[in-house]
C-alpha positions, 0 to 999 in steps of 0.5 A: 860304620858298621858293628865289624868295622867299629870292632875292628878299628876297636882291636887294634887300638887295644893292640897297639898295632900301628898300620895302614887302615887297608893292610891285612896284619893278622889271620883273617884281617884287622881283629880277625873278624874275617872283614875285608872294608876297603871299597873300589872293589870288582863287581865281576871278574875280568874273562880272562882271570884276574891280573896279576901284578907279581908271582914270587917261588915259595917252600911249602906250607898251609900258613895265611900271608901277613901284609902290613906297611909295605911288606908281605909275611908268609913263612913256609917249609921243605924237608932236608932228611925226613923228619927233620926239615928247615923252616922260613920266614920270608920278608917280601916287597907289597909291590914287587913279591922281591924278597927283602929277606929270610930267616931260617931255622931247623925243624924236627917234623917227628913225633908220627906228624902228619900234615907235615908240608910246613907251618900252618899259623899266620904270622901277625904284626905289630909294628916293627916286629913280626911273629911266626910260628914253626910247626914244631914249636918254634915262636919267633919274634923277628925284626920286620925291615931287617928279619933279625931274631928280636927273642925265641921260644920253643912250646915242646922244649921250654914248655913241655907241651904235650903233642901225642893223640891227635896235636902231634900228627897236626903240630902247632897252627894257632896264630898268637895275638896281640893285645896291648904290651903283651903276645898271647899265646895257645902253647899247650904247656905241661903242667900248667900252661895252656896258655901262655902271654909274653912280654911282646918286645922282650919275650918275658913270661907275663902270666900263664893259666889252665892246665896243660894236661888236655892237647893244645888244639888250634883254633886261635885265642880272640878277645871280646865284651862281653858282661861289661868285662874284656874276657880272652877267650881259649878253646882247646881239645877239654874246654872252653876258657874265659880268663882276664888278658891282663891275669890270666886269671879263669873268669869260667869255662864250659867243658867241651870233649872233642873227639879228636884235635880239630877245633880249627876255626876261629871263635865268632861272637855275635853281641851277647852270643859265642859259635863255635864249631868243630870237625866231629862234634858240630856246633856249640852256641854260648849266650854270653851273660850280660852284667858278669863274665858268665857263659851257658849253652844256647843250643849246640849239636847232637851229632859227633860225625863227620858224615852224618852232621847237623848244624854246620861243622867247620874244619878249616874254615870259620863261619860268618855270622850276617843278621840272624843267620850263620853261614858255614861250611860243613865237613865235607863240603857243604856251605850252610845256613843255619837259625841264628838262635836255634842252629836250625838249617835253612838251606845247604849247597854244595855249589860253592866247593863243587866236590864232596868228600873229607875237609873239602873246604872254602875260606870266607871273607866279607865285603860289604854286602858281598862275600869272596871265597877262596875254595879249595879247588883253587877258585876265587868266587864273588856271591851273597848269602841270604835266608832264601839261597846262596846267589852266586856272582862270578867265579874264577880260577886263581891258585894251582892246588898242590897239596895232596888230600884223600886222591885230591889236590887242595889248597886250603890256604887262607888269603890276604885282601890289602890294598885291593888286592889278594895275597894267595899262596901254596906250596910253590909260589904266592901270588899277588892279584889286583882286586881293584875296580880300575883295574891298578 
């Protein structure tokens, strides 16, 4: 088993999640690693497109689906009278797409909110519970079988989260994290609840940490092992913070002020290195101390521009580390290859996204020595990355882009890859495609 697979198994055990090895129960899959470990997957796409298992109508939203225990969980939104509307959680049968249950709640998309087409945080499944985060700060724990509300809270009313500045413009998008008996969330609560750990079964607050003066941002928290210590890593617009996941005690903090709330990409660990990338400020690489919980800056971008960029400026796409290189989508859609330890650019190409413009992006998932890439034109690509360049294997149409952005229609949603199928949504439907080599 490779390092990524071993880490994924360890994370799932620590989280206490009971799931099949082929499930995709959270943002970017098992462990949040962006690694799809199934074999028996097609080598190239059929000339007439992917086999469709089912299609189910859906309302608008950016949130990716989660797949666990034979069910697909996804959420959406519809306006009633602007800025008010209804958010909805759904459970679908994984094999047929039949809606098993729905749960709705009212949502206020005011506060000057843009990008207001629905929830952005991916649901996370843990045994008989699934957790949904709405764009207006509603956090709900639902029973996976019935949709019954187990517990709920709201970041605005219960924690006085600060959503002024750019965070109010985008809403709440940081997917929660399961760790043992805890649900850990980037809440943004004021004055001292930027990060909050809840009892995952009851919703009781277990601890809170870090000042909520600065906006909360969007990257999901993650847990790493470094310096002989399990560390919870949180990232907001003011700093990167390492905490004890059991108590919220701060181990270390590195200030990194962001121009806007542009931290949507998940941090990536590679051994003693921890990588971050933001849309405007670009990349920051930390070296993790091997003997104690501590970190220092190895290298960082010099640019704070979305146009004149260095290293890689991720927007909604998380970069991938492979060997001694980083591969990631820059601010205007360029796929770049960087040297891991210096940030030096090796090459770039526009071939993945084709279009060049603000927020042009693609989502990258590793499968063995290949990468499955969903660009925002609605295409699915199989490719290999190497220091000598980008090697495309196959490309097909997967989903209709339905979200308007900068005079073009896009699809920014992460897919889920589970049980040899891809599950992908837009503002109109969710689709299940077979990616099995035998076509089943």
